[in-house]
C-alpha positions as CSV (number, residue, x, y, z in Angstrom):
1,X,0.0,0.0,0.0
2,X,2.7,2.4,1.0
3,X,4.8,1.3,-2.0
4,X,1.9,1.9,-4.3
5,X,1.3,5.3,-2.8
6,X,5.0,6.2,-3.2
7,X,5.0,5.0,-6.9
8,X,1.9,7.1,-7.6
9,X,3.3,10.1,-5.9
10,X,6.6,9.8,-7.8
11,X,4.8,9.3,-11.1
12,X,2.7,12.4,-10.5
13,X,5.8,14.5,-9.6
14,X,7.6,13.3,-12.7
15,X,4.7,14.1,-14.9
16,X,4.5,17.6,-13.5
17,X,8.2,18.1,-14.2
18,X,7.9,17.0,-17.7
19,X,4.8,19.1,-18.4
20,X,6.5,22.1,-16.9
21,X,9.5,21.5,-19.2
22,X,7.3,21.1,-22.3
23,X,5.4,24.3,-21.5
24,X,8.3,26.6,-20.6
25,X,11.6,24.9,-21.1
26,X,14.1,24.8,-18.2
27,X,13.3,28.3,-17.0
28,X,12.5,28.2,-13.3
29,X,14.0,24.7,-12.7
30,X,16.4,24.0,-9.9
31,X,19.6,22.4,-11.1
32,X,18.7,19.2,-9.2
33,X,15.4,19.1,-11.0
34,X,17.2,19.2,-14.4
35,X,19.4,16.3,-13.3
36,X,16.3,14.5,-12.0
37,X,14.6,14.8,-15.4
38,X,17.6,13.3,-17.1
39,X,17.8,10.4,-14.7
40,X,14.1,9.5,-15.3
41,X,14.9,8.9,-19.0
42,X,16.4,5.5,-18.1
43,X,14.5,4.9,-14.8
44,X,10.8,4.4,-15.5
45,X,9.5,4.0,-11.9
46,X,12.2,4.9,-9.3
47,X,12.0,8.3,-7.5
48,X,15.1,10.1,-8.7
49,X,14.9,13.4,-6.7
50,X,17.2,12.3,-3.9
51,X,19.7,10.8,-6.3
52,X,19.8,14.0,-8.3
53,X,20.4,16.0,-5.1
54,X,23.2,13.7,-4.1
55,X,24.9,13.9,-7.5
56,X,24.8,17.7,-7.4
57,X,26.1,17.7,-3.9
58,X,29.0,15.5,-4.9
59,X,29.9,17.1,-8.3
60,X,28.7,20.7,-7.5
61,X,27.3,21.5,-11.0
62,X,25.3,20.1,-13.9
63,X,28.3,20.3,-16.2
64,X,30.4,18.3,-13.7
65,X,27.7,15.7,-13.3
66,X,27.5,15.2,-17.1
67,X,31.3,15.2,-17.5
68,X,31.8,12.7,-14.7
69,X,33.0,9.2,-15.8
70,X,30.4,6.4,-15.5
71,X,32.3,4.6,-12.8
72,X,32.4,7.7,-10.6
73,X,28.7,8.4,-11.1
74,X,27.9,4.8,-10.0
75,X,29.8,5.3,-6.8
76,X,26.9,7.5,-5.6
77,X,24.4,5.6,-3.5
78,X,21.4,4.5,-5.5
79,X,23.0,5.2,-8.9
80,X,23.1,2.3,-11.3
81,X,23.4,1.8,-15.1
82,X,19.8,2.7,-15.8
83,X,20.2,6.0,-13.8
84,X,23.3,6.9,-15.7
85,X,21.7,6.3,-19.1
86,X,19.8,9.6,-19.2
87,X,22.8,11.6,-18.2
88,X,25.1,10.2,-20.8
89,X,22.5,10.2,-23.5
90,X,21.9,13.9,-22.9
91,X,25.6,14.6,-23.0
92,X,26.1,12.7,-26.2
93,X,23.2,14.3,-28.0
94,X,24.4,17.7,-26.8
95,X,27.9,17.1,-28.1
96,X,26.5,16.0,-31.5
97,X,24.2,19.1,-31.6
98,X,27.1,21.5,-30.8
99,X,29.5,19.8,-33.2
100,X,27.1,20.1,-36.1
101,X,26.1,23.6,-35.2
102,X,29.7,24.6,-35.0
103,X,30.5,23.0,-38.3
104,X,27.8,25.1,-39.9
105,X,28.7,28.4,-38.1
106,X,32.5,28.2,-37.8
107,X,34.7,29.2,-40.7
108,X,37.7,26.9,-40.1
109,X,40.4,29.0,-41.7
110,X,42.8,29.6,-38.9
111,X,44.4,27.7,-36.0
112,X,42.3,29.7,-33.6
113,X,39.0,28.9,-35.3
114,X,40.0,25.2,-35.3
115,X,40.8,25.4,-31.6
116,X,37.4,27.0,-30.9
117,X,35.8,24.2,-32.9
118,X,37.6,21.4,-31.1
119,X,38.1,22.6,-27.6
120,X,34.7,21.4,-26.4
121,X,35.2,18.1,-28.2
122,X,38.6,17.1,-26.7
123,X,39.9,20.0,-24.6
124,X,38.8,18.5,-21.3
125,X,39.2,14.8,-22.1
126,X,41.2,12.7,-19.6
127,X,42.7,10.5,-22.4
128,X,44.6,11.6,-25.4
129,X,42.5,12.0,-28.6
130,X,44.0,12.5,-32.1
131,X,41.8,14.2,-34.6
132,X,42.2,14.6,-38.4
133,X,40.2,17.2,-40.2
134,X,39.8,16.7,-44.0
135,X,39.1,19.7,-46.2
136,X,38.2,20.1,-49.9
137,X,39.6,22.7,-52.3
138,X,37.1,25.2,-51.0
139,X,38.3,24.8,-47.5
140,X,35.1,23.1,-46.5
141,X,35.3,20.4,-43.8
142,X,34.5,17.1,-45.4
143,X,34.8,14.8,-42.4
144,X,36.7,14.4,-39.2
145,X,38.2,11.3,-37.7
146,X,39.1,10.6,-34.1
147,X,41.5,8.1,-32.6
148,X,41.9,7.5,-28.8
149,X,45.1,6.4,-27.2
150,X,48.6,7.5,-26.3
151,X,49.9,9.7,-29.1
152,X,52.9,8.0,-30.7
153,X,54.3,7.2,-34.1
154,X,52.3,4.0,-34.4
155,X,48.9,5.6,-33.7
156,X,49.6,8.6,-36.0
157,X,51.2,6.8,-38.9
158,X,51.1,8.7,-42.3
159,X,49.3,5.7,-43.8
160,X,46.4,6.2,-41.3
161,X,46.2,9.9,-42.0
162,X,46.5,10.0,-45.8
163,X,44.6,6.8,-46.8
164,X,41.4,8.5,-45.6
165,X,42.5,11.8,-47.1
166,X,42.8,10.1,-50.5
167,X,39.6,8.2,-50.2
168,X,37.5,11.3,-49.5
169,X,39.4,13.4,-52.1
170,X,40.7,15.9,-49.5
171,X,42.8,18.8,-50.7
172,X,44.5,19.4,-47.3
173,X,44.3,18.2,-43.7
174,X,44.8,19.6,-40.3
175,X,45.6,17.3,-37.3
176,X,45.1,18.1,-33.7
177,X,45.4,16.3,-30.3
178,X,44.9,17.1,-26.7
179,X,47.1,17.2,-23.7
180,X,45.1,16.0,-20.7
181,X,47.7,17.6,-18.3
182,X,46.5,21.1,-19.3
183,X,50.0,21.9,-20.8
184,X,49.9,22.6,-24.6
185,X,53.5,23.0,-25.5
186,X,54.7,20.5,-28.1
187,X,56.8,17.5,-27.0
188,X,59.7,16.1,-29.1
189,X,57.4,13.3,-30.1
190,X,54.8,15.8,-31.3
191,X,57.4,17.5,-33.5
192,X,58.8,14.3,-34.9
193,X,55.3,13.1,-35.8
194,X,54.5,16.4,-37.5
195,X,57.6,16.3,-39.6
196,X,56.8,12.8,-40.8
197,X,53.2,13.8,-41.7
198,X,54.4,16.9,-43.6
199,X,57.0,14.9,-45.6
200,X,54.4,12.2,-46.4
201,X,51.9,14.8,-47.5
202,X,54.4,16.4,-49.9
203,X,55.0,13.0,-51.6
204,X,51.2,12.3,-51.9
205,X,50.3,15.8,-52.8
206,X,48.0,16.5,-49.9
207,X,49.2,19.3,-47.6
208,X,49.3,19.1,-43.9
209,X,48.4,22.6,-43.0
210,X,48.8,22.5,-39.2
211,X,49.1,20.4,-36.1
212,X,47.3,22.0,-33.2
213,X,47.8,20.9,-29.6
214,X,44.7,21.6,-27.4
215,X,44.2,21.6,-23.7
216,X,41.7,23.0,-21.2
217,X,44.1,26.0,-20.8
218,X,44.6,26.9,-24.4
219,X,46.3,25.7,-27.6
220,X,49.6,25.8,-29.6
221,X,49.8,25.8,-33.4
222,X,52.9,24.0,-34.5
223,X,52.7,25.9,-37.8
224,X,53.1,29.2,-35.8
225,X,55.7,27.8,-33.3
226,X,57.7,25.5,-35.6
227,X,57.2,27.2,-39.0
228,X,60.3,25.6,-40.5
229,X,58.7,22.2,-40.3
230,X,56.0,23.2,-42.8
231,X,58.4,24.8,-45.4
């Protein structure tokens, strides 16, 4: 009887939250209510209010809750895979939305504009990500490709970069990777890899325009810092 009453009460509360969102968006919502709504996407019956409050108490902000690794989220009492589903789904959809919006709004014609395009994608990642941007003759972005792992000569082999460039008829490419440490100065390995890619591009006839190192604290363009590499 009590369980039935609790379920009905939870269902009514959830319904009111959803109706409020559909009528007026997130205006007037508390942060914990936004998290609660996301949790309900993967949790059909369970009351998520207290879990939402606990997540916010632990991670301090909505952004931090969404960015938290799944294993850390699940350390919170009451949080399981179903609860995490709504949070991670929302984050993934938001990233796709922002990426495609940026692709349409950004003119990727400088290292700064490419940094602005990529910083939300990889700037705060805890693992190294290597990204290749392929452009046509009109400097329009054709496609991007992402690899995850420790940046080294085996991961960033010219074959991996230029095979795709050839197959999509790219005119030129830009490569970028993140430094999870927050430092964005190039390492010796970064410079060696860049030299190899530049030389391979010259042979194939597809120009490597720049190699950009990105972190949460800024970026470095190797073309600007090590211009002799690209001559």
